[in-house]
C-alpha positions in Angstrom: -8.9 22.5 -3.0 -10.5 20.0 -0.6 -13.5 21.3 1.3 -13.3 18.8 4.1 -13.3 20.7 7.4 -11.1 18.0 9.0 -8.2 19.1 6.8 -8.2 22.4 8.7 -8.2 21.1 12.3 -5.5 22.6 14.5 -5.1 25.6 12.2 -4.9 29.1 13.7 -6.5 31.7 11.5 -5.6 35.3 11.0 -7.8 38.3 11.1 -6.3 39.5 7.9 -8.9 39.9 5.2 -6.5 38.5 2.6 -5.8 35.3 4.5 -6.5 32.0 2.8 -5.8 28.6 4.0 -3.1 26.6 2.1 -3.8 22.9 2.0 -1.0 20.4 2.2 -0.2 18.8 -1.1 -0.1 15.0 -1.4 3.4 13.6 -1.6 2.4 10.4 -3.3 4.3 9.7 -6.5 2.7 8.3 -9.6 2.5 4.6 -9.8 5.4 2.9 -11.6 4.5 0.8 -14.6 4.0 -2.9 -13.7 7.3 -4.0 -15.4 9.3 -1.5 -13.3 7.9 -2.5 -9.9 10.4 -4.6 -7.9 8.3 -6.3 -5.2 9.7 -8.2 -2.2 7.6 -11.1 -1.0 8.3 -12.4 2.5 6.9 -14.4 5.4 6.3 -12.6 8.7 5.3 -13.8 12.2 6.4 -10.8 14.3 3.8 -9.3 16.7 1.0 -11.5 15.3 0.7 -14.1 18.1 2.5 -16.8 16.0 0.2 -16.4 13.0 2.0 -16.2 9.7 1.3 -13.6 7.1 2.8 -12.9 3.6 3.9 -9.4 3.1 4.6 -7.7 -0.2 6.9 -4.7 0.1 8.4 -1.9 -2.1 5.2 -1.0 -4.0 5.8 2.5 -5.4 2.7 4.4 -6.3 -0.6 5.8 -5.3 -2.4 4.3 -2.3 -5.5 3.5 -4.4 -3.4 1.3 -6.7 -1.9 -0.4 -3.7 -5.3 -1.1 -2.3 -6.7 -2.4 -5.6 -3.7 -4.8 -6.0 -4.3 -6.0 -2.4 -8.0 -6.5 -3.1 -7.2 -8.4 -6.3 -4.9 -10.7 -4.4 -7.3 -11.3 -1.5 -10.1 -12.2 -3.9 -7.9 -14.4 -6.1 -6.6 -16.5 -3.1 -9.7 -16.2 -0.9 -7.8 -14.8 2.1 -8.0 -11.7 4.3 -5.4 -9.0 4.4 -4.8 -5.2 4.3 -2.8 -2.6 2.5 -1.1 0.5 4.1 2.1 2.3 4.0 3.4 0.7 0.8 3.0 -2.8 2.2 0.4 -5.5 1.4 -0.3 -8.0 4.1 -2.0 -11.3 3.1 -3.0 -13.8 5.8 -1.2 -17.2 5.8 1.8 -18.4 3.8 0.9 -17.6 0.2 4.4 -16.7 -1.0 4.7 -19.2 -3.9 1.1 -18.5 -5.2 1.5 -14.8 -5.0 4.9 -14.8 -6.7 3.6 -16.9 -9.6 0.5 -14.7 -9.9 2.5 -11.4 -9.8 5.1 -12.7 -12.2 2.3 -13.7 -14.6 1.0 -10.1 -14.5 4.4 -8.7 -15.3 5.7 -7.6 -11.9 9.2 -8.4 -10.9 9.3 -10.2 -7.6 11.9 -11.4 -5.2 11.5 -14.0 -2.5 13.1 -12.8 0.8 13.9 -15.0 3.7 13.8 -18.8 3.2 
């Protein structure tokens, strides 16, 4: 049971003595094994003022694993990026390098668009 008061914001409490707050459970599924992940690697320019980014989609798993994979890629290729919502965004066109690296680690990748 989380003790963070921010988890209870917007909650109306009862005067009932037996009332207890029920926390929302996380809906994140367990991370699939590396060999079962089917990642899509694509190039994107939309809403980025013409700058290109490489996006990696379809990661199924816990947010912490997504962020650790993103950090590993950013350190490996010396670029910036972010990870949120099941998508990893890496700055610049790194598709070929990323696909080679992920395939070497055992992930199944597919190049999308061009």
